[in-house]
N, C-alpha and C positions, 0 to 999 in steps of 0.2 A: 214782305211774309205772306204767302198768298197757300191756298190748298192746291193739293194734287189734282190734275184733272188731264183725262184721257185724251184732252188734243195735243199735251208733249208729250205723250209717250206717242202716237201716232205720227205728229211729228221728226220725232228722233228715229225712229225705226222708217219710216218713209222718207224723210226731207234730206237735204242735201248739204253742202256749204254752213253760210252762216245760221242758219235757221236750224240744221241739227244740232250745232255746236250750241248755242243758243237754249233750244231743247234740253240739250243733257246737262248743261248749267240748272236748269230751271228745276229739272226732275232733280238734280243730286241735293239742292241747297232745298226744296222743297221735303224732300225727304231724310234731312238731317233735322231739320225744324220739327218732326213730329214723329221724328224716333224716342224712345224712354229706355230707361235699362235695363227693363225685363222683355222685351220688344221680341221675335223670333227673326224677323224679316228685317234686315240691317245692313246700312254699310258698315266697313269695316276694314281698318290698317291690319296689313299679312305682316309684314316685320315694324314692332316698333323704335328701333335702333335706326333706320330711316327717316325720324322724324325731326330727332332733334331734340335740344334741352327745351323742353316745357316750361314756363312761365311760372308754374305753380303744377303742385304735386299734393292732391288732399287724397288719403287715405287708397283706393285702388286707381286714383283716376289722375290721368295728365290733364291739366287745363293750359289752353294755348290760348293766350286772348290778342283781341283783334281790335283796333278802332281809336278812338281819340279820348284817350283816358284822361287825358289832364285838362280837361277844359269843362267848362257847368252848362248845360248839362251834358255828362259824359256818356259819350255815346259806344261801347260795349260790346261783344261780341264774343262770347267765349262758346272754343271746338273743345269738350270735355272726349275723353277718350277711356274706356277700359283696358287697363294694362293687363285681363286676363285674357277677354275675350277679342280686343281692339276695337269692341262698339264706340261708335260717333257716333254724337248730337251737338247741337247748337242751341245756348239759352244767350236773351238779349236782355239788356235792361228795358225797365219799362219806356223810360225817356229818353230824349234824345234826336240828333239830328244826323243826316247825313249818313242813312242806314246805309244805300244803294255802293256807295265807295267804301264803306269796310264792308257788308258782303261780298263787293268785289277782290279783295284784298284777301282774305278766307277761302274764295273760291278758287285766288292763284295759285295758295299753300297746297289745296286738294286738285289743285291742275298737277301742279310739284310731283304730288306724289301719284298720280295717276301715269306719267309718265316714266315711272321708276316702278310701275306696274306692282302697287302696291298697295291700291283701292280693290277691294271687290264687297261683292252684297251678299250677305249669308242669306240662305233661302230657310224657312220652314218647311221645307219640303226634302227630307230625308237628310235636311244639314247641308245639302250643297252649297256651294259657293262659284262663285263666277267674277272672274276680272272683268273691271273695268275699262275700256277700253277708248 
């Protein structure tokens, strides 16, 4: 988990091939780690039906759990999705190891939704949304 930086944005905008894919993944994961429920610019799923059955539901949220849940220390990353807005963000446990492998699984799930044209960025400028391609 790192801070977002403009280098990744420029690589994504101007790069090609492997660099472009890596920069897109990095930007998406960083945005998911920094997003919170009350943000006005966020990534979201447009059609929650395409996600499948969540691992858990709490109030108006769907939780999708990724990681090594049955070892100590448990390495878990939760993808939390608002049922009202589709807003998504990540929470991870404090302790654990193998975070990179777990993040790859989270991104695979999101990449599948990108292929289904189900991932958008919601902006705070006139509440516009743009498809992530």
